[in-house]
C-alpha positions as CSV (number, residue, x, y, z in Angstrom):
1,M,-24.3,6.6,-10.3
2,S,-23.0,3.5,-12.1
3,D,-22.3,-0.1,-11.9
4,G,-19.4,-0.1,-9.5
5,F,-16.8,-2.8,-8.9
6,D,-17.4,-6.0,-10.8
7,P,-16.6,-9.1,-8.6
8,D,-16.6,-11.4,-11.6
9,F,-14.4,-9.3,-13.8
10,L,-11.4,-11.7,-13.6
11,G,-13.5,-14.8,-14.2
12,I,-12.9,-15.8,-10.6
13,P,-15.3,-14.6,-7.9
14,L,-13.5,-11.8,-6.0
15,P,-15.6,-9.6,-3.6
16,L,-14.5,-6.3,-2.3
17,P,-12.6,-6.6,0.9
18,S,-14.9,-6.0,3.9
19,P,-14.0,-3.5,6.7
20,A,-14.8,-4.3,10.3
21,V,-16.4,-0.8,10.7
22,Q,-19.7,0.3,9.2
23,T,-19.3,2.0,5.8
24,I,-21.3,3.7,3.1
25,R,-21.0,2.0,-0.3
26,L,-20.8,4.4,-3.3
27,D,-20.6,2.9,-6.8
28,Y,-19.0,4.7,-9.7
29,P,-18.1,3.7,-13.3
30,R,-16.0,0.5,-12.8
31,F,-15.1,1.2,-9.2
32,S,-16.6,1.3,-5.7
33,V,-15.8,3.2,-2.5
34,L,-16.6,2.0,1.0
35,L,-16.6,5.2,2.9
36,D,-15.9,5.3,6.7
37,P,-18.2,8.2,7.8
38,E,-16.5,8.6,11.1
39,R,-13.0,9.0,9.6
40,R,-14.4,10.7,6.5
41,F,-12.1,8.6,4.2
42,A,-12.5,5.4,2.2
43,A,-11.9,2.2,4.2
44,V,-11.7,0.3,0.9
45,T,-11.8,1.2,-2.8
46,G,-11.9,-1.4,-5.6
47,V,-11.5,-0.9,-9.4
48,V,-11.4,-3.2,-12.3
49,I,-8.9,-2.5,-15.1
50,D,-8.9,-3.8,-18.7
51,G,-5.3,-3.1,-19.7
52,A,-6.0,-4.2,-23.3
53,T,-8.4,-1.3,-23.9
54,L,-6.9,1.3,-21.5
55,L,-6.9,4.8,-23.0
56,D,-4.5,7.6,-22.4
57,L,-6.9,10.5,-21.9
58,P,-6.0,14.2,-21.1
59,R,-6.2,15.0,-17.4
60,S,-9.5,16.6,-16.6
61,G,-11.9,16.8,-13.7
62,E,-12.8,19.0,-10.8
63,W,-12.7,17.8,-7.2
64,R,-16.2,17.8,-5.7
65,L,-18.3,16.3,-2.9
66,D,-20.5,13.4,-3.6
67,P,-24.2,14.4,-2.9
68,R,-25.1,10.8,-2.1
69,A,-23.1,10.9,1.2
70,P,-23.5,13.4,4.0
71,E,-21.1,16.3,3.7
72,S,-20.1,15.6,7.3
73,A,-18.8,12.2,6.2
74,Q,-16.5,13.5,3.6
75,A,-13.1,15.3,3.9
76,G,-13.6,18.2,1.5
77,P,-11.5,21.2,0.2
78,E,-10.9,22.7,3.6
79,V,-8.5,19.9,4.4
80,Y,-6.2,20.6,1.5
81,S,-6.1,24.4,1.3
82,R,-3.0,26.5,2.1
83,N,-0.8,23.5,3.1
84,D,1.6,20.8,1.8
85,L,-1.2,18.2,1.3
86,D,-2.2,16.9,-2.1
87,R,-5.6,15.3,-2.9
88,G,-4.2,11.8,-3.4
89,H,-6.4,9.7,-5.7
90,L,-7.1,6.2,-4.2
91,V,-8.5,4.8,-7.4
92,R,-6.1,6.3,-9.9
93,R,-7.6,8.6,-12.5
94,R,-6.4,6.4,-15.3
95,D,-7.5,3.0,-14.0
96,P,-11.2,3.0,-14.9
97,G,-10.5,4.8,-18.2
98,W,-10.9,2.0,-20.6
99,G,-13.3,0.8,-23.3
100,S,-15.0,3.4,-25.5
101,P,-13.8,7.0,-25.3
102,D,-17.1,8.2,-23.9
103,D,-17.2,5.5,-21.2
104,A,-13.5,6.1,-20.4
105,R,-14.0,9.9,-20.0
106,D,-17.0,9.4,-17.7
107,A,-15.1,6.9,-15.5
108,T,-12.0,9.0,-15.1
109,A,-14.1,12.1,-14.3
110,A,-15.7,10.1,-11.5
111,T,-12.4,9.6,-9.8
112,F,-12.5,13.3,-8.7
113,F,-15.0,12.9,-5.9
114,Y,-13.6,13.6,-2.5
115,T,-14.7,10.2,-1.4
116,N,-11.9,8.9,-3.6
117,A,-9.2,11.2,-2.1
118,A,-7.0,11.1,0.9
119,P,-4.3,13.6,2.0
120,Q,-0.8,12.8,0.8
121,A,2.3,14.9,1.3
122,A,3.0,17.2,-1.7
123,G,5.8,16.5,-4.0
124,F,7.4,13.3,-5.2
125,N,10.3,11.0,-4.5
126,Q,11.4,7.8,-6.1
127,S,9.3,5.7,-3.7
128,K,6.1,7.7,-4.4
129,E,6.6,7.4,-8.2
130,L,7.0,3.6,-7.7
131,W,3.7,3.5,-5.8
132,L,1.9,5.5,-8.5
133,G,3.2,3.1,-11.1
134,L,2.4,-0.2,-9.4
135,E,-0.7,-0.9,-11.5
136,D,1.3,-0.3,-14.7
137,H,4.0,-2.7,-13.6
138,V,1.5,-5.4,-12.7
139,L,-0.4,-4.8,-16.0
140,A,2.8,-5.4,-18.0
141,Y,3.5,-8.6,-16.0
142,A,-0.1,-9.8,-16.6
143,E,-0.1,-9.3,-20.4
144,S,-0.1,-13.0,-20.9
145,T,-3.3,-13.3,-18.8
146,D,-5.4,-10.8,-20.9
147,Q,-4.2,-7.7,-18.9
148,R,-7.2,-7.7,-16.5
149,L,-6.6,-6.5,-13.0
150,A,-8.6,-5.8,-9.9
151,V,-7.0,-3.2,-7.6
152,F,-8.0,-2.4,-4.0
153,T,-6.6,0.7,-2.3
154,A,-7.2,2.7,0.9
155,P,-5.5,4.5,3.7
156,V,-4.8,2.6,6.9
157,L,-7.1,4.4,9.3
158,G,-5.1,4.1,12.4
159,P,-5.9,5.4,15.9
160,D,-2.5,7.2,16.1
161,D,-3.0,9.3,12.9
162,P,-2.3,12.9,13.7
163,P,-5.3,15.2,14.0
164,Y,-5.5,18.1,11.6
165,R,-8.4,20.4,10.6
166,G,-11.1,18.1,12.0
167,I,-9.7,14.9,10.4
168,R,-6.8,12.6,11.2
169,V,-4.1,12.4,8.5
170,P,-3.5,8.8,7.4
171,L,0.2,7.9,7.6
172,R,0.0,4.7,5.7
173,F,-1.8,3.5,2.6
174,W,-2.3,-0.1,1.3
175,K,-2.8,-1.5,-2.1
176,I,-3.6,-5.0,-3.3
177,A,-3.4,-5.9,-7.0
178,A,-5.1,-9.1,-8.2
179,W,-5.1,-10.9,-11.5
180,R,-5.8,-14.3,-13.0
181,S,-2.8,-16.5,-13.5
182,A,-2.4,-19.8,-15.2
183,S,-3.0,-21.5,-11.9
184,G,-5.8,-19.3,-10.6
185,L,-6.1,-16.1,-8.7
186,A,-2.8,-14.3,-7.9
187,A,-2.4,-11.1,-5.8
188,A,0.3,-8.9,-4.4
189,G,0.1,-6.4,-1.5
190,F,1.9,-3.1,-1.0
191,V,2.1,-0.3,1.6
192,L,3.0,3.4,1.1
193,D,4.4,5.0,4.3
194,Q,4.4,8.8,4.8
195,T,5.1,8.6,8.5
196,S,7.9,11.1,8.2
197,L,5.2,13.7,7.3
198,V,5.4,15.8,10.5
199,D,2.4,17.5,12.2
200,T,3.5,20.8,13.7
201,A,1.7,23.8,15.2
202,Q,2.3,25.7,11.9
203,G,1.0,22.9,9.7
204,L,2.4,19.9,8.0
205,R,6.1,19.8,7.1
206,V,7.4,17.6,4.2
207,P,11.0,16.4,4.5
208,P,13.4,17.7,1.8
209,L,13.8,14.2,0.3
210,G,10.1,13.4,0.4
211,A,7.9,11.7,2.9
212,F,7.4,8.4,1.1
213,R,8.6,4.8,1.4
214,T,7.0,1.9,-0.5
215,F,7.0,-1.7,0.7
216,Q,5.7,-5.1,-0.6
217,V,4.1,-6.9,2.3
218,P,2.1,-10.1,3.0
219,I,-1.6,-9.5,2.3
220,D,-2.4,-11.0,5.7
221,D,-0.4,-8.2,7.3
222,I,-2.5,-5.6,5.4
223,A,-5.7,-7.3,6.5
224,A,-4.6,-7.2,10.2
225,E,-3.4,-3.6,10.1
226,A,-6.3,-2.1,8.1
227,G,-9.0,-4.2,9.9
228,I,-10.4,-5.7,6.7
229,D,-11.5,-9.2,5.6
230,V,-9.6,-9.8,2.3
231,G,-11.4,-13.0,1.4
232,P,-9.5,-15.1,-1.1
233,L,-6.8,-12.5,-1.6
234,A,-4.6,-13.7,1.3
235,G,-4.5,-17.3,-0.1
236,A,-3.6,-15.9,-3.5
237,D,-0.6,-13.9,-2.2
238,V,2.5,-14.4,-4.5
239,L,4.7,-14.0,-1.3
240,A,3.0,-17.1,0.1
241,R,3.1,-19.4,-2.9
242,P,5.2,-22.6,-2.9
243,G,8.7,-22.0,-4.0
244,V,8.9,-18.4,-2.9
245,R,11.3,-17.9,0.0
246,P,9.4,-16.1,2.9
247,V,10.5,-12.5,2.8
248,G,8.0,-10.7,5.0
249,V,8.1,-6.9,4.5
250,R,10.4,-5.8,1.8
251,E,11.2,-2.1,1.0
252,L,11.0,-1.3,-2.7
253,H,13.5,0.9,-4.4
254,D,12.6,0.2,-8.0
255,A,10.3,-2.0,-10.0
256,G,12.9,-4.8,-10.1
257,D,12.4,-5.3,-6.3
258,I,8.7,-6.4,-6.8
259,V,7.9,-10.1,-6.5
260,L,5.1,-11.2,-8.8
């Protein structure tokens, strides 16, 4: 379908994280999905973003199955109908939308394949809004380094995720943003937790104040929990660099809490 994730985009070799399970690789304009056919969700997604030429395009696109993967390996519309689950973009709609208007439109439209979705609780709270804006915050920080980012996102496909309509609803999501700093590769890792989304006999209940909490976490922790090989990203973690006091997991309440 297209060129997919570019491992040389930052000028430093940066491969896609590699899951321990067998996956189906699907390439789209400027991003790639490694689909876990057993869980029917992405085990890894990776997108490259040129913040200097990012376009603000109208929202458009219809969710659809990808004909290159078996239908049985994708979580389609039946998962999201008549309940409090949203189709949560893994690669954000806006992220590959840069360059010429035609290229940007094609790339944003490609984010509407079900292979790039995972169920997230409907509605917003402050923590969810912070999660959705993480790329924008890192882009603003990275302006002095040409505003280029590589972003990796996926659900944590855990064994204890609650069953629902033939799938298991992921309770946690991870995201790693990477950029080129003056001293080389830099990266930051984050986790979105919707564990308070409750599975009941009647469906899925969303708490009144929203289901979401967002954390900045060591990238090594993400690798261990998600079962992925993150390659050079762990060594580039801003939480592990000299001079940064070890903080472990830190809950984020606003953008000012982020360490970059």
